[in-house]
C-alpha positions, 0 to 999 in steps of 0.5 A, a space after each residue: 520472511 515473505 517476499 513482500 516484507 523483504 522488499 519493503 525492508 530493503 526499501 526502508 522508506 514507504 511514502 504515504 500517498 494522500 493527496 494524489 488523484 487518479 489523474 496523477 498516477 503516471 506522474 506518481 509512478 514515474 517519480 517513485 521509480 526515478 526517486 528510488 522509492 519503489 513502494 506506495 502506501 496509498 491512503 484508503 481514506 481519500 475519495 480516489 484512494 481505492 481507484 489509485 491503488 488499483 491503477 498503480 498495482 496494475 500499471 506499475 509491477 515494479 512498485 510495491 503498492 499497499 493500502 494505507 490507513 485501512 480502518 475496516 474489514 471492508 476497506 482491507 478486502 477492497 484494497 486486497 482485491 484492488 491489488 494491495 500487496 500490504 495493508 497498513 492500519 491503525 487497527 491492524 490486530 482486528 484486520 489480522 484476525 479477519 484475514 490471517 495476516 501477520 503483524 509486523 511491528 513498527 521498526 522491525 523491518 
């Protein structure tokens, strides 16, 4: 098991971030850390999603930041380049083939 998977398994609950804008990144980071949830699954289906992911990944090294609801290879590539440490996707098999990612079944961590 790689280090990120181990950290996510320890956290056990990974909040999906869908309605937070870039202007709320500091409040989000503080709330996650203060609440004992050092992980964020940031939806890539919102206007600010990629930029929020980039900002959170670069500003909060203690938070495991990932791209959520990733639906295309381009979205996966952009999220990874922005600093995503994991990808959640409803079409993961296709993305896994493209990027050589491991599949983690729901409930297995």
